[in-house]
C-alpha angles and dihedrals in degrees: 000000000000119000121215129212108200095180119113116258144105120310089249089063094046130079118245115286116243117254108241132189119197109199098190112122115247095260143105093292089060089053091050093052100040131047136164093277100054091037089054089052091050091048090055093068108011141061101222128212110190127202101258095199132086087229137055120281115262118238091257092049091050091051089058099040095046093060113107093009122133095194144018131207111201137177142160105322094048123124110241111269099241124189090259092054094045090049086066092055095094094170102024113140105152138038120186115190113199092200131067123259117035095190090108094041102060135019124241094258089059089094091065089069095069093232117147112241124193134163142197095241094121090064094041089052091055089057093050091047089053090051092050091049090051091052094046093049098043093046092049089054094045086236100163096043091047091051090049091051091056093044089053090055098262133121140200131238131216088263091064107087136172126223093237122203098273114095095025130124117235120202119198121192106209131010118236139112094307094051090047091052092046091050091051091054091049094053092091090062134073097243134135113230124203122188130195110203138147092205108040117101126220089243090057091048090051092048094050095040103242137115125244111228143166121267097258091053091050090048089054094064126109090249122028119191126183118222106153128113122255116247139129092288097048099041106122091354087154104060134153095299097046092047090050087059091063105104124236114276092015125136125239118198122190118186093143115073129316091231091066085080128055100245096211093048090048094050091048090054096043092052089062091059089224094136138007128248136198109197125189097169131055142185089246122029128232089039110244113263092238097040113139092232089071092062103043111109093213094053132079117192124198123188102250087284104133093110099043101107112138091213094054094039089060088047089055088066093039092056092050093048092049090050091050090052090050093049096051089045087059093253127128114260117238096226105040116154118223126201088253091055091045091056091056096049124109 
């Protein structure tokens, strides 16, 4: 493993800089992830080769560029790192993915190579949690409908009240970084939080101040938000029965994956107007122009934008860079991905 001396001094007094390839295309996403501060930090311990194109590297280009590199930084717009590409990484010891899931980036046998893999999911999750908090708060205060009343020339009286967020029950399906961030934001409010999870312990629930519950109980809360990964076990985990457990006038938020919910069962319920839904993910994206979801009064659709905070996008790169610095200084990265974690990813 390569040691790094980050102290100022002449090159003769410093250990060799690591050789780094950044695969991000030269586009707006690169500008959102990297700025002068985190580039300066990278420059302090790495010789950087940037993707010069406004497109992703082809497989053949990656095979050439990866040779002699100690580390990679990847993101959306990176060709999957196939076995053939990784075989060309003769010195590769570290991959930092500035996005979330790495299930598409590397294959399961990647972990046999002994290469450290980290990602920026912790920062991305904070952005999604912030979005969910925004939706929960604005819906509880009837914000959009109130604005529309005023725009239409109407007004409200002191007898017109909103439920507000305090006093509500919040049901979270899945317990990961997004749920943790959402719960932290909710701590200032008098709410009762229920979580359905196959992995969360009772000690963790006690520490974070929520109750573990079965799926039907979670679906019966005032606000239901989906934060579990998509896999064979969670595909259509909300079907006709689970959706029937959602109480009248409740709010359903889905920022996870569309396939967590049976689409037909969801549409049947939404057409009744019995509860509201805010959906950020869809079976086909972009959502078709004439899709019925666009016209339902009890549905708000957003364009897979829950994680698009500039602040947290920059942090996605920051977290990866800090972990890279730790790794090459012989310290354990904070956001390392194990094979077990990989298997649970979307």
